[in-house]
N, C-alpha and C positions, 0 to 999 in steps of 0.2 A: 203175395200169392203169385206163383209161377203160372204160365199159360196152361201147363199140363194140369195143375191143381184146379185152376179155374174151369177147365174143360170137364173135369170129373165132377165138380160142383154143379155145373150146368146139366150134365147127364143125370145126376141124382135128383136135382130139383124138378126137371121136366118129367122124369120117371114117376115121381111122387104126384105131380100135378095131372099127368095124363098116363095112367097105368096101361091103357090099351093103345099100343102104337101100331096102327094098321094103315095100309094104303087105302085111300078113299076110292080108288078105281075098282070096279066090280069085274071079276074074272074067275075062270075055273081052271085054266091051264096056262103054262108058260107063254104060249103063242098069243093067247088072248091078252095077257098083261103087256106083252111086247107091242101089240097093235094098239091097245088102249093108250099106252104111254105115248106112242107116236101121235095119236090123235089129240092128246092133251096139250100139245105145244100151242101156246097162245090161245088156249081154250080152257074153260073150266072143267074140272073133273065131273061136276054134276051134268053138264051138257054131254060129255063123252058117255056117261052112264045111261043117258037117254037114247043115244045113237047105237051103242054097241049091241044091244039085244037083237035087233033086226040084222045087223051086220053078221053076228056070229051064228044066227039061225040060217042065214043065207049061205055062208061059207063055213063049213064045220071043221075044217082041218087045213093044214099047210098046203096040201095038194089042191084042194078046191080054191084056196086063195091064189095059188100060183097059176091056176088056169083061168082066173077071173078076167073079165073084160074091165079095163081100168075105168071106162066110162060108167059101168054099172056100179062099181065101188064108189065113184064120185057122187052118184045120185043118192046113195044111202048116207054118206058122211058129209053132205054139203053143208049142214048147219054147224059143223065143227070149225069152219074157217080154213083157209089155205087148202081147200079140199082137193084141188087138182094135184098139188105136190104130194099131199099125204096119200092119196089114192095110188099114185104112181109108185111111191116108196113102199107102200104095203104090199102091192103085187110083186114088186122087184125083190123085196127082202124075203118074201116067201119062196120065190124061185131060187134065191141064193141058199136058203135053208134047205130046200129040197135037193139042190144040185151039189152043194158044198158040204152039207152037214147031215146027209142021210135023212132029211126030214125032221131033225130034232133041233130045237133051239139050243145053241151052244151055251156053255156055262162059264165062260171067261170074258172079261172086259175086252181083251185083245181080239177075240173072235167075234164078239157081238158088234164091235165097232167097225167091222168089215161090212156089215149089212147096210143097205141103203137107208138113209135117214136116221140112223142110230148113232148118237153121240155118247159121251162118257156118262152123262146124267142118266139116260135111259139104261145104259149097260150096267151101271152100278145098282140101279133099282132091281133089275132082273137078277143079277148076281146075289144081291142081298135077300130079296123077298122069296125068290124061287129056289135058289141053291144054298141059301143060308151061309154065305161066305161074308167076311167083313166087307162092308161097302160104305161109301160116302156119297150120298146123292146131293150134289151141289145145285140147288135151285135158287130162285130169287129169295125165298125165305131164309134159306141157309146162309147165303151170302150176306144178307142184311143183318140178321140177328147175331151171327158170329162176329161180324165186324163191330157191332154195337158193344158186344161183350169185351172187345179188345183182343180177340184171338188172332186177328190179322188186319191189315189195312189195304188189302188187294181187291180188285174186281175181276181178276182172272180166275175162272172156274177151275182150271187144271191146277193152278198154283194153290188155290184154296183147298182143293181136295188133298193135295200132298201135305199141306200144313195140318189139316184136321186128322189125316191118317196117323200122323206122328203124335198128335195130342190125345185123341180119343181111345178109350179101351176098345180093341177090335170087336169084341163080342157085343158092344153097346152101340157101335157107330151107326148101323142101319136104323135101328129103332129111334135113336137120337134124331136122325134126320126127319123121320116121320113126325116126331113130336115137335120139331121146329116148324113144320108146316101148320100143324094145329095151333101152335102158339102164335105163329105169325098171322094167322087169320083172326084169332080171338083177342089177342092182347098186344103183341108187338107188331102192330099194323104199320104199313109203310108211311102213311100220311099222319097218323095220330097215335103213336104208341102210348099205351096206358101203363106207364112205368109204375104208378102207385099200386097197380094190381098185379105186377109181375112177380113171379116166384123167384126170379133171378136178380131182383133189384139190389140185393145186399152186396153183390160182387160184380155188377155190370157197370162198366165205365161210363156208358151213355146215361144210365139212370142216375149215377152219382152227380153228373154235371147238370142234369135237367130237372131233377126233382127239387 
């Protein structure tokens, strides 16, 4: 089986196992998802979803965020961890969106990664979920599970993204990454993967060696 064939098998297996592939962060517009994703760095999505209702009720659009006092944002997001850096990034990115993109969240990875605190992982999530373009969100679940499948042997997120873009059907890549997160939390956990319960065990290199 080629890597491309294995990737397609993985896409189909996860689609059958988890038909609803959605982001676990709660949002109503592109800016809210951008901010929620920044808050989610080294923090659980569940915690972010507890914090953001107050944050988004206090600052309702990019202009209000751009005019916010960083210390006030810090106070609201404190429980998310790294709150000083995150608050500074949120206010800064909103000022950049206001000044450089006419107040509208940009729709390309290249433009999104010019914003404070936004890397390729977040940019791919926005491009995929909001603008419905092919995207590959390389988070810890994606890195771990696709390595176990034998699709790469790298730990470099940019290289992994490039490899997966070549292997995955473009129209499936974004949902595939969401499903990897669900699968990584439920079955292919970092410390104790449940290979016997995995829908991909028949073609996974790690499962073949460890079952």
